[in-house]
Rosetta silent file (secondary structure, phi, psi, omega in degrees, C-alpha in Angstrom):
SEQUENCE: MDDEVVQGGGHLFGTTFPSLLMDMLAIFVFVIWFWLMIRVMADMFRRSDISGFVKVMWVIFLIVLPYIGVFVYLLTQNSAMHDRDMKQAVLARDELRKVIGFSVSDEIRKLDQLKSEGSITEEEYKKLRASLI
SCORE:     score description
SCORE:     0.000 S_00000001
   1 L     0.000  -40.510  179.274   17.961  -37.020   25.524 S_00000001
   2 H   -61.015  -37.041  178.752   19.222  -33.432   25.621 S_00000001
   3 H   -64.434  -37.269  179.829   22.769  -34.718   25.193 S_00000001
   4 H   -65.849  -40.868 -179.153   21.717  -36.665   22.093 S_00000001
   5 H   -66.149  -44.749 -178.977   20.115  -33.602   20.508 S_00000001
   6 H   -66.248  -41.181 -179.579   23.119  -31.391   21.185 S_00000001
   7 H   -69.736  -28.393  179.416   25.572  -34.021   19.951 S_00000001
   8 L   -77.930   -5.599  178.159   23.508  -34.562   16.818 S_00000001
   9 L    90.430   -0.255 -179.454   23.888  -30.897   15.863 S_00000001
  10 L   -98.228 -172.519  177.908   20.211  -30.060   16.341 S_00000001
  11 L  -121.942  175.330 -178.815   18.360  -28.066   18.902 S_00000001
  12 H   -56.591  138.832 -179.166   15.618  -28.840   21.337 S_00000001
  13 H    64.454   19.916  174.399   12.434  -30.144   19.662 S_00000001
  14 H    77.077   12.113  179.980   14.320  -30.680   16.393 S_00000001
  15 L   -85.043  120.811  176.073   14.486  -26.984   15.446 S_00000001
  16 L  -112.921  169.365 -178.979   17.599  -26.151   13.492 S_00000001
  17 H   -61.130  -45.264  177.297   18.691  -22.847   12.039 S_00000001
  18 H   -61.248  -38.821  179.292   17.710  -23.771    8.443 S_00000001
  19 H   -69.362  -33.148  175.304   14.273  -24.931    9.592 S_00000001
  20 H   -64.010  -43.624  177.904   13.850  -21.692   11.551 S_00000001
  21 H   -62.952  -40.570  178.723   14.725  -19.692    8.438 S_00000001
  22 H   -65.705  -39.512  176.681   12.253  -21.708    6.366 S_00000001
  23 H   -63.262  -42.126  178.690    9.531  -21.150    8.968 S_00000001
  24 H   -64.697  -39.745  177.371   10.246  -17.424    8.958 S_00000001
  25 H   -63.917  -42.460  179.054   10.124  -17.373    5.149 S_00000001
  26 H   -62.829  -41.932  178.486    6.802  -19.229    5.154 S_00000001
  27 H   -65.320  -42.142  178.868    5.335  -16.769    7.646 S_00000001
  28 H   -60.888  -46.399  179.472    6.641  -13.827    5.584 S_00000001
  29 H   -62.105  -41.749  178.783    5.115  -15.222    2.376 S_00000001
  30 H   -63.846  -42.501  179.974    1.798  -15.819    4.138 S_00000001
  31 H   -64.277  -42.942  178.147    1.720  -12.257    5.534 S_00000001
  32 H   -62.495  -44.773  179.359    2.507  -10.792    2.098 S_00000001
  33 H   -62.895  -42.611  179.219   -0.187  -12.914    0.472 S_00000001
  34 H   -61.442  -42.064  177.367   -2.699  -11.937    3.177 S_00000001
  35 H   -62.477  -43.172  177.596   -1.845   -8.262    2.619 S_00000001
  36 H   -62.886  -39.269  178.359   -2.319   -8.686   -1.145 S_00000001
  37 H   -62.017  -43.492  178.835   -5.674  -10.385   -0.553 S_00000001
  38 H   -64.469  -42.368  179.155   -6.845   -7.468    1.598 S_00000001
  39 H   -61.320  -43.715 -179.474   -5.639   -4.955   -1.043 S_00000001
  40 H   -64.877  -45.181  179.821   -7.454   -6.809   -3.809 S_00000001
  41 H   -62.812  -43.333 -179.858  -10.674   -7.070   -1.780 S_00000001
  42 H   -62.787  -43.681  179.021  -10.534   -3.382   -0.814 S_00000001
  43 H   -64.481  -41.748 -177.598   -9.982   -2.350   -4.411 S_00000001
  44 H   -64.140  -43.743 -177.767  -12.720   -4.605   -5.665 S_00000001
  45 H   -76.918  -17.400  176.341  -15.345   -3.341   -3.228 S_00000001
  46 H   -79.793  -21.586 -176.346  -14.331    0.289   -3.847 S_00000001
  47 L   -66.227  141.157  175.208  -14.974   -0.073   -7.560 S_00000001
  48 L  -115.986   -0.913 -177.222  -18.131    1.404   -8.989 S_00000001
  49 L   -90.507   -3.547  176.842  -17.542    0.363  -12.595 S_00000001
  50 L  -122.364  156.193 -177.149  -18.510   -3.296  -12.077 S_00000001
  51 L   -80.625  169.067  177.343  -21.771   -4.818  -10.953 S_00000001
  52 H   -63.291  -34.292  179.526  -22.450   -6.660   -7.739 S_00000001
  53 H   -63.128  -43.166  179.549  -22.617   -9.941   -9.659 S_00000001
  54 H   -65.109  -39.013  177.841  -19.079   -9.482  -10.998 S_00000001
  55 H   -62.962  -40.954  178.008  -17.861   -8.651   -7.486 S_00000001
  56 H   -63.657  -40.502  179.391  -19.468  -11.853   -6.168 S_00000001
  57 H   -64.542  -40.664  176.723  -17.793  -13.870   -8.918 S_00000001
  58 H   -63.356  -42.113  179.913  -14.401  -12.341   -8.029 S_00000001
  59 H   -62.336  -44.603  178.479  -14.957  -13.129   -4.333 S_00000001
  60 H   -61.044  -44.475  179.124  -15.829  -16.740   -5.139 S_00000001
  61 H   -61.692  -41.128 -179.623  -12.749  -16.977   -7.360 S_00000001
  62 H   -69.567  -29.780  179.431  -10.574  -15.484   -4.607 S_00000001
  63 H   -81.042  -41.269 -177.097  -11.940  -17.920   -2.003 S_00000001
  64 H   -73.402  -44.834  179.910  -11.813  -21.066   -4.155 S_00000001
  65 L  -126.278   75.951 -169.381   -8.400  -20.371   -5.730 S_00000001
  66 H   -60.585  -47.858 -177.254   -6.854  -17.730   -3.471 S_00000001
  67 H   -68.149  -48.211  179.861   -3.311  -17.502   -4.859 S_00000001
  68 H   -64.125  -39.564 -179.994   -4.306  -17.728   -8.491 S_00000001
  69 H   -61.469  -44.629  179.194   -7.225  -15.356   -7.891 S_00000001
  70 H   -63.947  -45.146 -177.979   -5.009  -12.666   -6.343 S_00000001
  71 H   -66.506  -39.571  178.257   -2.427  -12.971   -9.114 S_00000001
  72 H   -64.665  -43.564  179.120   -5.054  -12.895  -11.873 S_00000001
  73 H   -61.886  -44.251  179.726   -6.709   -9.826  -10.344 S_00000001
  74 H   -64.322  -38.575  179.398   -3.359   -8.047  -10.037 S_00000001
  75 H   -68.995  -39.122 -175.570   -2.430   -8.915  -13.629 S_00000001
  76 H   -86.645  -24.177 -173.456   -5.758   -7.833  -15.109 S_00000001
  77 H  -118.500   14.471 -171.907   -6.480   -4.783  -12.934 S_00000001
  78 H   -58.418  -55.341 -176.691   -3.020   -3.390  -12.149 S_00000001
  79 H   -67.859  -35.404  178.044   -3.173   -0.052  -13.995 S_00000001
  80 H   -67.818  -35.689  176.306   -6.807    0.491  -13.042 S_00000001
  81 H   -61.895  -42.596  179.486   -5.936   -0.151   -9.377 S_00000001
  82 H   -63.185  -44.033  179.556   -3.252    2.518   -9.580 S_00000001
  83 H   -62.692  -41.965  178.649   -5.669    4.995  -11.167 S_00000001
  84 H   -66.205  -37.334  177.318   -8.296    4.324   -8.485 S_00000001
  85 H   -64.159  -43.573  179.659   -5.669    4.746   -5.746 S_00000001
  86 H   -65.202  -41.177  178.201   -4.527    8.074   -7.191 S_00000001
  87 H   -62.830  -41.889  178.447   -8.114    9.282   -7.516 S_00000001
  88 H   -64.795  -39.433  179.217   -8.801    8.277   -3.908 S_00000001
  89 H   -66.062  -40.680  178.102   -5.655   10.077   -2.716 S_00000001
  90 H   -64.872  -42.733  178.252   -6.634   13.277   -4.527 S_00000001
  91 H   -62.797  -41.689  179.082  -10.138   13.141   -3.047 S_00000001
  92 H   -65.270  -41.956  178.668   -8.734   12.571    0.440 S_00000001
  93 H   -63.309  -45.182  179.802   -6.262   15.443    0.032 S_00000001
  94 H   -64.168  -39.723  178.040   -8.952   17.812   -1.232 S_00000001
  95 H   -64.580  -41.806  178.252  -11.279   16.827    1.599 S_00000001
  96 H   -64.307  -42.521  177.888   -8.535   17.400    4.148 S_00000001
  97 H   -62.430  -38.232  179.097   -7.717   20.777    2.649 S_00000001
  98 H   -66.440  -39.480 -178.007  -11.370   21.723    2.777 S_00000001
  99 H   -69.596  -43.041 -176.084  -11.653   20.699    6.427 S_00000001
 100 H   -88.786   -2.486  175.728   -8.517   22.481    7.636 S_00000001
 101 L    83.247   32.481  178.169   -9.111   25.590    5.535 S_00000001
 102 L   -70.886  134.858  176.492   -6.274   25.263    3.025 S_00000001
 103 L  -135.557  134.131 -179.514   -6.276   27.940    0.375 S_00000001
 104 H   -62.525  -39.833 -179.810   -3.864   28.180   -2.529 S_00000001
 105 H   -64.100  -37.262  176.434   -3.851   31.974   -2.257 S_00000001
 106 H   -63.977  -40.863 -179.808   -2.893   31.743    1.437 S_00000001
 107 H   -67.129  -39.358  177.756   -0.047   29.402    0.603 S_00000001
 108 H   -65.060  -39.043  177.080    1.213   31.697   -2.167 S_00000001
 109 H   -61.636  -42.103  177.650    1.090   34.608    0.278 S_00000001
 110 H   -64.248  -39.786  177.637    3.162   32.557    2.740 S_00000001
 111 H   -63.158  -42.435  177.579    5.643   31.724   -0.034 S_00000001
 112 H   -59.052  -41.585  179.665    5.938   35.428   -0.927 S_00000001
 113 H   -64.935  -44.477  178.298    6.670   36.205    2.708 S_00000001
 114 H   -62.397  -38.479  179.120    9.319   33.470    2.925 S_00000001
 115 H   -66.910  -44.278 -179.131   10.933   34.748   -0.277 S_00000001
 116 H   -66.897  -29.960  177.427   10.999   38.357    0.931 S_00000001
 117 H   -78.114  -14.459 -179.268   12.542   37.263    4.250 S_00000001
 118 L    86.036   13.471 -179.584   15.220   35.355    2.348 S_00000001
 119 L   -74.331  -28.476  178.437   14.266   31.972    3.829 S_00000001
 120 L  -128.028  155.066  179.656   13.902   30.399    0.391 S_00000001
 121 L   -84.856  171.633  178.822   15.676   31.039   -2.894 S_00000001
 122 H   -63.072  -38.896  179.609   14.071   32.163   -6.140 S_00000001
 123 H   -64.778  -44.871  178.398   14.353   28.619   -7.552 S_00000001
 124 H   -62.935  -39.644  179.036   12.659   27.103   -4.500 S_00000001
 125 H   -60.112  -48.468 -178.804    9.962   29.761   -4.697 S_00000001
 126 H   -62.836  -41.731 -179.329    9.233   28.981   -8.357 S_00000001
 127 H   -64.974  -46.019 -179.877    9.191   25.238   -7.712 S_00000001
 128 H   -67.872  -38.064  179.205    6.848   25.489   -4.705 S_00000001
 129 H   -65.683  -39.731  178.854    4.568   27.980   -6.459 S_00000001
 130 H   -64.643  -36.215  179.962    4.331   25.687   -9.498 S_00000001
 131 H   -70.152  -26.831  178.494    3.379   22.754   -7.265 S_00000001
 132 H   -77.507  -33.533 -175.549    0.552   24.808   -5.733 S_00000001
 133 L   -90.952    0.000    0.000   -0.883   25.932   -9.036 S_00000001
């Protein structure tokens, strides 16, 4: 039997290179879709601008028609998702700065020291100072 498979151009258990590539593509598409589903669910449950009833309706829609539900949510909520992500990132950054004791004045003092030592140029100093303020 092994001789027949090899002579026929296939591999053991009927796996050929094109079928392997198709299987890998299918797995990749499934992983991407699963990741999108998790992103949509996380965004939906993080939202405070919609009621619990609307969230339940979205969940039902995502379970009953998963692909269409994810695509519809992404099409209708894309810019709002980005705004919520940016707001969350700013809150996380501010919280981290508060915890570790970050101070803008301390950072400016460090920049002044680096400039006086010649470690950074005047242009770099202005750019970094502008980003802090």
